[in-house]
N, C-alpha and C positions, 0 to 999 in steps of 0.2 A: 734583564729583569723587567725593563719597561715593555719590551716586546711581549713577554709572557702576560703581563697585566693587560696590555692592549688586546691580545688574542682572547684572554679570559673574558674581558668586558664584551668583546664582540660575540663570543659564544653565548654568554648570558643574555645579551640583547636578542640574539636570534631565537633562543629558547623561549624567551618571554613573548616575542612576536608570534612564534609558531603556536604557543599555548593560547594566546588571545584569538588567533585566527581559527583554531580548532574549536574553541568554546563558542565563538560566534556562529560557526557553521552548525554546531550541534543545536544551539538555540533556535536557529532558523528552521532546521528540520523538525524539531519537536514542537515548536510553537507556530509552525507554518499554517495550520488550519485547525481552528477550534472545533469545528464540526467533525473533522477527521478523528480527533481525540475522543469525542463522544461516541462516534461510530465504532472505533476500535475497542473502547470500553464495553460497548454493547456486545460486540462480537465475542470478546473474551468472557464476559459474564453470562451470556445467554447461549451461545452456540458451542457445541462440542467440537473444539478444534482438533485436539489430539487425545488419544487414550492416555489420561494422566498417569496411569499406573505403568504403562509400557514406554512412554516417550518422555524425553526431557522437555523443559519449558520452551515454548515457541516465542518468537519475536516477530513484530511487524517488520517485514522486509521491504514491501512495496505496496503502494496504494494508488489506484486509478479512480477517477471520478468522471461520470458523464452526466450531462443535463438531459433529462428525458425529452423535454420539448424540442431541443435542438436535434437530438437523435431522431425523433419522430419526423422532423422536417427533412433530415438527411435521408431517411428511409422511405419517404413519401411514395416513390415510384418502385419500391422494392416488393418483390413477391413475398418477402418475409415480414412485412409490416404487421400483419395479423399476429404473428408469433411474438414480435416485439411488444405489441399492445397487450397481449395476453400475459406476458411475463412482467413487463415494467410499466405498463400504462397507468397504474395507480400511484406512481412515485413521481417526485419532482427531480430527485437526483439518485443515482446509484453509485455506490462505492464498491470496487472490486479490490479485495485485500489479499495479499500473500503473506502468510505466516510461515516462518522457517525455523528450523532447529538443526542441530547436529546430532545424529544418532551415534551409538557406540561404534567405534572403529573410524570415526571421522566422516561418516557418510552424510552429506547434506540431504535434508528432506524438506519439502514445502507443501503447503496446502492452501488452496484458494477458497475464499468465501465471498459472497456478495451480500450487501446490505442495502436495501432500498429505504430512502427517507422521503416521506410524503410532505406536502406543503405545510403541515402543522408541526413537523419535526419528529413525528412518530417513525420508529424504525422497525423493520422486519427483515428476516433472512429471505433471500430470493435466489434465483438461479444465476450462476455465473454465465457469461456469454459462451464459455466452452460447454457448460451443461446444456444450454439451448442447442448448440451445435450437435451434440450427441443425439438429441431428440429429433431434430429435423434433418440430420444427415446432410448438412450444407456448410462445409468449412468456409470461413470468411464471410458469412452472411452479414456480419456487423462491421465490415471493413469501412463503411462510410460513417460510422459513429465516431465522433471525436472523443477519444478517451484521454483525458488529461492525466499525466503522471504527476502526482502531487507529493509523493514520498518515495524515496529510494535510498536504501542503506544496505551495504554489504554485511554479511555475518561478522566479518572482522571489525567493521565500524561499529556494529552493535555490541562488540565485546564477547561474541560467542566463541570465536576461534582465535 
């Protein structure tokens, strides 16, 4: 009997610790970046992410951010600096967001969008680095740009699958 109570107590303690750790992890991911929340809300409210009639609701799966001034410095000697300036020159920061969902039959689907934020906090949709790659036919042109991964969650962690 004592042994059963001890094991049960241990099991309850482990469950509580696991629950607390998961809750703290979720809070860190969600509250990690206030501006990311605003950018994501802008993207959801303004941009056409997915055909609402044909697709299930999408979830923010990953987010990257880069500082335009730091990227400009990194690309100073690049032949693609002009395209960078043309695309991102008016922004202070650019967020590249991946939205994901699961289609019928369990097929995962994702879509990338980019949102530029200027010095005053105004936001606008812009081209993703891959969109720029398609226009200039130069894969890896942004390899020197430090893209910081600021949010990353699997579909399972998001409760989608």
